[in-house]
C-alpha positions in Angstrom: -70.6 225.1 -61.5 -69.3 221.7 -60.4 -70.1 220.1 -57.1 -67.2 219.3 -54.9 -67.0 215.9 -53.4 -65.9 215.4 -49.8 -64.8 211.9 -48.8 -65.5 210.9 -45.2 -64.3 207.6 -43.8 -66.7 205.7 -41.5 -64.7 202.5 -40.8 -67.1 200.9 -38.4 -67.7 197.1 -38.1 -70.0 197.4 -35.1 -73.0 196.2 -37.0 -71.6 192.8 -38.0 -71.1 189.6 -36.0 -67.6 188.2 -35.8 -66.4 185.9 -38.6 -64.9 183.6 -36.0 -64.6 183.4 -32.2 -61.1 185.1 -32.4 -61.5 187.6 -35.2 -63.4 190.8 -36.1 -65.0 191.8 -39.4 -62.6 193.3 -41.9 -64.8 195.9 -43.5 -63.4 198.5 -41.1 -60.3 198.4 -43.4 -62.3 199.3 -46.5 -61.8 203.1 -46.5 -58.0 202.6 -46.3 -58.0 200.0 -49.0 -60.0 202.2 -51.4 -57.8 205.3 -50.6 -54.8 203.2 -51.5 -56.1 203.1 -55.1 -56.0 207.0 -55.3 -59.8 207.4 -54.9 -59.6 210.9 -53.6 -57.1 212.1 -56.2 -59.2 210.6 -59.0 -62.4 212.2 -57.7 -60.5 215.5 -57.0 -62.2 215.3 -53.7 -61.6 217.0 -50.4 -60.5 214.8 -47.6 -63.2 215.1 -44.9 -61.3 212.9 -42.5 -62.5 210.0 -40.5 -65.1 209.3 -37.8 -63.4 206.8 -35.6 -65.7 204.1 -34.2 -65.6 202.6 -30.7 -63.9 199.3 -30.1 -65.5 196.2 -31.5 -66.3 194.0 -28.5 -69.5 191.9 -28.3 -68.7 191.2 -24.6 -71.4 189.1 -22.9 -74.1 189.9 -25.5 -76.5 187.0 -25.9 -79.5 186.5 -28.3 -82.5 188.2 -26.9 -80.5 191.2 -25.6 -81.4 193.3 -28.6 -79.0 194.7 -31.2 -75.4 194.0 -30.3 -73.2 197.1 -29.7 -76.4 199.2 -29.6 -75.0 201.9 -27.4 -71.8 202.2 -29.4 -73.7 202.3 -32.7 -76.0 205.0 -31.3 -73.1 207.2 -30.2 -71.3 206.6 -33.5 -74.4 207.5 -35.5 -74.7 210.8 -33.7 -71.0 211.7 -34.5 -71.4 210.6 -38.1 -74.5 212.7 -38.6 -72.7 215.7 -37.3 -69.9 215.2 -39.8 -72.2 214.6 -42.8 -74.2 217.6 -41.8 -71.1 219.8 -41.8 -70.2 218.6 -45.3 -73.6 219.4 -46.7 -73.6 222.8 -44.9 -70.5 223.6 -47.0 -72.5 222.8 -50.2 -70.4 219.7 -50.9 -71.4 216.2 -51.9 -70.5 213.7 -49.2 -69.2 210.3 -50.2 -69.1 208.1 -47.0 -66.8 205.1 -47.1 -68.0 202.4 -44.7 -67.7 200.2 -42.9 -70.7 198.0 -42.5 -74.3 199.0 -43.3 -75.0 200.4 -39.8 -73.4 203.6 -41.1 -76.9 204.2 -42.6 -78.2 205.2 -39.2 -75.8 208.2 -39.1 -76.7 209.2 -42.6 -80.4 208.8 -42.0 -80.2 211.0 -38.9 -78.5 213.7 -40.8 -81.1 213.5 -43.6 -84.0 213.7 -41.1 -82.4 216.8 -39.5 -82.2 218.4 -42.9 -85.7 217.5 -43.9 -87.0 219.0 -40.7 -85.1 222.2 -41.2 -86.4 222.8 -44.8 -90.0 221.6 -44.0 -89.9 218.6 -46.3 -88.9 214.9 -46.5 -85.7 213.3 -47.6 -85.9 210.0 -49.4 -83.6 207.0 -49.6 -82.4 204.9 -52.5 -81.3 201.7 -51.0 -79.0 199.7 -53.4 -78.2 196.4 -51.6 -78.2 192.7 -52.3 -80.3 192.1 -49.2 -83.2 194.0 -47.8 -81.7 194.3 -44.3 -85.3 194.3 -43.0 -85.1 192.0 -40.1 -86.8 193.4 -37.0 -88.7 192.2 -33.9 -92.0 192.1 -35.8 -90.8 189.5 -38.3 -87.9 187.7 -36.5 -87.5 185.7 -33.3 -84.7 188.1 -32.2 -82.3 190.7 -33.6 -78.6 191.2 -33.1 -76.6 192.5 -36.1 -77.5 196.0 -37.0 -76.0 195.7 -40.5 -78.6 193.1 -41.3 -81.4 195.3 -39.8 -80.4 198.8 -41.0 -83.4 199.4 -43.3 -85.8 198.3 -40.6 -84.2 200.6 -38.1 -84.1 203.7 -40.3 -87.8 203.2 -41.2 -88.7 203.2 -37.5 -88.8 199.4 -36.7 -86.9 198.2 -33.7 -85.5 199.4 -30.4 -85.8 203.1 -29.7 -82.2 203.6 -28.8 -81.3 203.1 -32.5 -84.6 203.7 -34.4 -85.5 206.9 -32.6 -82.3 208.9 -31.9 -83.1 212.5 -30.8 -86.8 211.4 -30.7 -86.9 211.2 -34.5 -88.8 208.3 -35.8 -88.8 207.2 -38.5 -85.8 208.8 -40.2 -87.3 207.8 -43.6 -90.9 207.1 -44.2 -91.7 203.8 -46.0 -93.2 205.7 -49.0 -89.9 207.6 -49.3 -87.7 204.5 -49.7 -86.8 202.8 -53.0 -84.9 199.4 -52.7 -82.9 198.2 -55.7 -80.8 195.1 -56.3 -82.2 192.6 -53.7 -82.4 189.1 -54.9 -85.7 187.7 -56.2 -85.9 185.2 -53.3 -85.3 187.8 -50.5 -86.9 186.5 -47.4 -88.4 189.9 -46.5 -89.7 190.8 -49.9 -93.3 190.4 -48.9 -92.8 192.4 -45.7 -91.4 195.2 -47.9 -94.4 195.0 -50.1 -96.8 195.1 -47.1 -95.1 198.1 -45.8 -95.5 200.0 -49.1 -91.7 200.2 -49.7 -91.0 200.3 -53.4 -88.6 197.6 -54.7 -87.0 196.5 -57.9 -85.1 193.2 -57.5 -82.3 192.2 -59.8 -84.4 190.4 -62.4 -86.6 193.5 -62.9 -83.6 195.9 -62.7 -81.8 194.0 -65.4 -85.0 193.7 -67.6 -85.5 197.4 -67.5 -81.8 198.4 -67.5 -79.7 200.3 -65.0 -80.3 203.7 -66.6 -84.0 203.4 -66.8 -84.1 202.0 -63.2 -82.2 205.1 -62.0 -84.8 207.3 -63.8 -87.6 205.3 -62.3 -86.1 205.7 -58.8 -86.1 209.5 -59.3 -89.8 209.4 -60.2 -90.7 207.3 -57.2 -89.3 210.0 -54.9 -90.8 212.9 -56.7 -92.5 214.2 -53.5 -89.2 214.4 -51.6 -87.0 217.4 -51.2 -83.9 215.3 -51.9 -82.6 211.8 -51.4 -79.6 209.9 -50.0 -78.0 206.9 -51.8 -76.9 203.8 -49.9 -74.8 201.2 -51.8 -73.8 197.9 -50.3 -71.3 196.3 -52.7 -72.9 192.9 -52.1 -75.4 194.0 -54.7 -72.8 192.8 -57.1 -72.7 189.2 -58.1 -70.1 187.2 -56.1 -68.6 186.0 -59.5 -67.2 189.5 -59.8 -67.3 190.7 -56.1 -66.8 188.0 -53.5 -65.0 190.3 -51.0 -68.1 190.8 -48.8 -69.3 189.2 -45.6 -72.5 187.7 -47.2 -72.0 186.9 -50.9 -75.2 185.9 -52.6 -75.5 184.7 -56.2 -77.8 186.5 -58.6 -76.4 190.0 -58.4 -75.5 192.7 -61.0 -72.2 193.5 -62.8 -69.8 196.3 -62.1 -70.9 198.1 -65.3 -74.5 197.9 -64.3 -73.7 199.4 -60.9 -71.7 202.2 -62.6 -74.5 203.1 -64.9 -77.0 202.9 -62.0 -74.9 205.2 -59.8 -74.3 207.7 -62.6 -78.1 207.9 -63.1 -78.8 208.3 -59.4 -76.3 211.1 -58.8 -77.0 213.1 -62.0 -79.5 215.4 -60.3 -79.2 218.2 -57.8 -81.6 216.4 -55.6 -79.1 213.6 -54.8 -77.5 214.8 -51.5 -74.8 212.2 -51.1 -73.7 208.5 -51.3 -72.4 205.9 -48.9 -70.5 202.7 -49.8 -70.5 199.7 -47.5 -69.5 196.1 -46.7 -66.4 195.7 -48.9 -64.0 193.5 -46.9 -60.3 193.8 -47.8 -59.6 190.6 -45.9 -61.0 188.7 -48.9 -59.1 190.8 -51.4 -55.4 189.9 -50.8 -54.1 191.3 -54.0 -56.3 194.5 -54.0 -57.9 193.7 -57.4 -61.4 194.1 -56.1 -60.6 197.4 -54.4 -59.3 198.7 -57.7 -62.4 197.6 -59.4 -64.6 199.3 -56.9 -62.6 202.5 -57.2 -62.9 202.5 -61.0 -66.6 202.0 -60.7 -67.1 204.7 -58.1 -65.0 207.3 -60.0 -66.8 206.7 -63.3 -70.2 206.5 -61.6 -69.7 209.9 -59.8 -68.5 211.7 -62.9 -71.8 213.5 -63.2 -71.3 215.1 -59.8 -67.9 216.7 -60.7 -68.8 217.6 -64.3 -68.2 221.4 -64.9 -71.9 221.8 -65.8 -73.2 220.0 -62.7 -75.9 221.8 -60.8 -75.4 222.5 -57.1 -77.6 220.7 -54.5 -81.2 221.9 -54.7 -83.6 220.9 -52.0 -86.7 222.7 -53.2 -88.1 222.5 -56.7 -91.5 223.9 -57.8 -92.7 221.3 -60.3 -91.5 218.9 -62.9 -90.3 220.7 -66.1 -88.7 219.5 -69.4 -85.2 218.3 -68.8 -82.6 220.5 -70.5 -79.9 219.3 -72.8 -76.7 220.6 -71.1 -74.6 223.0 -73.1 -77.1 224.4 -75.5 -79.9 225.5 -73.2 -82.7 223.8 -75.0 -85.1 221.1 -73.7 -84.4 217.5 -74.5 -87.1 216.1 -76.8 -88.8 212.9 -76.1 -87.1 211.3 -79.1 -83.7 212.4 -78.0 -84.3 211.1 -74.5 -85.5 207.8 -75.9 -82.4 207.5 -78.0 -80.1 208.2 -75.1 -81.9 205.7 -72.8 -81.8 203.2 -75.6 -78.0 203.7 -75.8 -77.7 203.1 -72.1 -79.9 200.0 -72.4 -77.2 198.8 -74.8 -74.6 199.3 -72.2 -76.8 197.5 -69.7 -77.0 194.5 -72.0 -73.2 194.6 -72.5 -72.8 194.7 -68.7 -75.1 191.8 -68.3 -73.3 189.8 -70.9 -70.0 190.6 -69.2 -71.2 189.3 -65.9 -72.2 186.0 -67.6 -68.8 185.7 -69.1 -67.2 186.6 -65.8 -68.9 183.8 -63.9 -66.4 181.1 -64.7 -63.2 183.0 -64.4 -64.6 185.2 -61.6 -65.5 182.2 -59.4 -61.8 181.2 -59.5 -60.9 184.6 -58.1 -63.7 184.3 -55.6 -62.2 181.0 -54.4 -58.8 182.7 -53.9 -60.5 185.5 -52.0 -62.4 183.1 -49.7 -60.7 184.6 -46.7 -57.9 183.9 -44.3 -57.0 180.2 -43.9 -59.3 178.6 -41.5 -61.5 181.7 -41.2 -65.2 181.8 -41.8 -67.3 184.7 -43.0 -69.7 186.5 -40.7 -73.1 186.9 -42.4 -75.3 189.5 -40.6 -78.1 188.8 -43.1 -78.4 185.2 -42.1 -79.1 186.1 -38.5 -77.0 185.7 -35.5 -77.3 182.0 -34.9 -73.6 181.5 -35.8 -72.2 183.7 -33.1 -69.5 181.5 -31.5 -70.6 179.9 -28.2 -73.6 182.2 -27.6 -76.3 181.1 -30.0 -79.0 178.4 -29.3 -78.8 175.6 -31.8 -82.4 176.0 -32.9 -82.3 179.7 -33.5 -82.7 180.5 -37.2 -83.3 184.2 -37.7 -84.3 185.0 -41.2 -82.2 186.5 -43.9 -83.1 189.9 -45.4 -82.5 192.3 -48.4 -85.0 194.7 -50.1 -84.7 196.4 -53.4 -86.6 199.3 -54.9 -86.0 202.5 -56.9 -87.9 205.7 -57.9 -86.9 208.9 -59.7 -87.1 212.0 -57.6 -88.6 215.2 -58.9 -88.5 217.8 -56.1 -91.9 219.3 -55.3 -93.3 218.7 -51.9 -96.0 221.3 -51.4 -98.5 218.7 -50.2 -96.3 216.7 -47.8 -96.5 216.4 -44.1 -93.4 218.4 -42.7 -93.4 216.1 -39.7 -93.1 212.9 -41.7 -90.6 211.2 -41.0 -68.0 206.3 -70.2 -68.8 202.9 -68.3 -66.6 200.0 -67.8 -68.2 196.5 -68.1 -67.2 193.3 -66.5 -65.3 191.0 -68.7 -64.0 187.5 -68.4 -62.4 186.7 -65.1 -63.7 189.8 -63.5 -61.9 192.1 -65.9 -63.4 195.3 -67.3 -64.4 195.8 -70.9 -64.5 199.2 -72.5 -67.9 200.8 -72.8 -68.8 204.4 -73.7 -69.5 207.1 -71.2 -73.0 207.4 -69.8 -74.9 210.1 -71.6 -74.9 213.3 -69.6 -78.5 214.2 -69.4 -80.0 211.0 -67.9 -82.2 212.0 -65.0 -81.1 215.7 -65.5 -83.3 218.2 -63.9 -84.3 221.5 -65.4 -83.4 224.7 -63.5 -86.8 225.9 -62.2 -87.9 229.3 -63.4 -87.9 232.1 -60.9 -84.6 231.4 -59.2 -83.1 234.7 -58.0 -79.4 235.5 -57.8 -78.2 235.9 -54.2 -76.5 239.1 -53.2 -73.1 239.2 -51.5 -74.6 239.5 -48.0 -77.0 236.6 -48.4 -76.4 233.0 -47.1 -74.4 230.5 -49.1 -74.1 226.7 -49.3 -77.3 224.7 -48.5 -78.8 227.8 -46.9 -78.5 229.7 -50.2 -80.0 226.8 -52.1 -83.0 226.8 -49.8 -83.3 230.6 -49.9 -83.2 230.7 -53.7 -86.6 229.0 -54.2 -89.7 230.1 -56.1 -91.5 232.5 -53.9 -94.8 232.2 -55.7 -95.3 228.7 -54.4 -94.6 228.6 -50.6 -93.9 225.1 -49.3 -94.2 224.3 -45.7 -92.9 226.5 -42.9 -90.3 229.2 -43.7 -86.8 227.6 -44.1 -84.2 228.9 -41.7 -81.2 227.0 -42.9 -77.9 228.4 -42.1 -74.4 227.3 -41.1 -74.6 224.4 -38.8 -78.1 223.5 -40.1 -77.7 219.8 -39.7 -75.8 220.0 -36.5 -78.5 221.5 -34.4 -80.8 218.7 -33.2 -84.3 219.7 -32.3 -85.7 218.9 -28.9 -86.7 215.3 -28.6 -90.3 214.7 -29.6 -92.7 212.7 -27.5 -92.8 209.2 -29.0 -96.3 208.2 -30.2 -97.7 205.5 -27.9 -98.5 203.2 -30.7 -94.8 203.1 -31.7 -93.6 202.0 -28.2 -95.3 198.7 -28.3 -93.1 197.6 -31.2 -89.8 198.4 -29.6 -89.3 195.1 -27.8 -86.2 193.4 -29.3 
């Protein structure tokens, strides 16, 4: 049974600083630009509509005031969490089109609600060129939520964003895998100290995108499921300059495609969000077309006829089945398939190198509107026009880490919070389809068939679990599961001291 994709637009730019004193960030136009390239039709997806953001207006915000647009971002995150929750309640696979990286707060809130409802934890695979880990504990001040989103969703920062509904953190540090940050990321040591697993670009490319996805699954083996965040600035600016903060040393489109396919090819992956693409730097739409091609190919495992529906509870790791014949994949077969994907990774890497010269020409043409500068939320907020002290130099951020997810969480604390490569001049070179059993999960023994009167959707997936191994409190998921916030919990005293922005 295939999983149906539901595409939800989240065109917010509230988490970015303005590119110039008279302009606003263009990433709010991204969902429309991607839809113009037939994204929904090619995914055969349901149109889940749009969560309209509040007006972008920094007003009289000044450094030291905390996160800019904090109240608006909080309200928007609550609305976004409701919509994501309704999609998952229908048993669908949400694809959220941002918008800037602050959309992660809404996704994180939805995932925490779900984890609480099923008595387990939901993990996060954070694919981003920057760690977005700036917070009051490591920076002189904060301001742009899109450069602080990972810090906020792991409980760092002001409570009006990091502790919505009294939930804090939305993701525990040990349940986060960061992939694709640059080797020189300013907050890489902070991530390491926090226990957040990372795999920067050099390690990702050395291991290969397919093996990295499998590794990410394994790192999240104690979680009931996971969410995938993708910031397109994980790509090298030679092939993707249409972002607010291009940073050399990224990956190629083909590598992102293989990575995405590996991450979603499991019933434990609950959804994906795509952020920070800025059509203002893509006047001819070529980068939007490239993103759509990559997303469609990368999400192919979700819509495959043999795809397994979402499964939040899994008893224990079992041999991965080879789809179509019902027998387990042998170690030799799995090694052969991963070797084949490694070959695609090497082809993708070579394509990026070849694209560097021609792609930089395209990057120059996409440098933005005449006379306009780019807003870089990762570089801090010192460039905000006419509001920033000259000596303020907030640090730049961007973590990376990955880990395969298995599914069992009997011992966790319920309260815890066919690829196309990049060719010369940014073109695509033909590569074969990603093998279909990478990161595949075996159907656990003991699943019972639901009767006609029993719950469906996510509720059914939770109900149809192995009864011989009770995990946490009884699940009571039903329609509206993610849309029923629990009463706010009393915030631990030790957390409050760290909320000063």
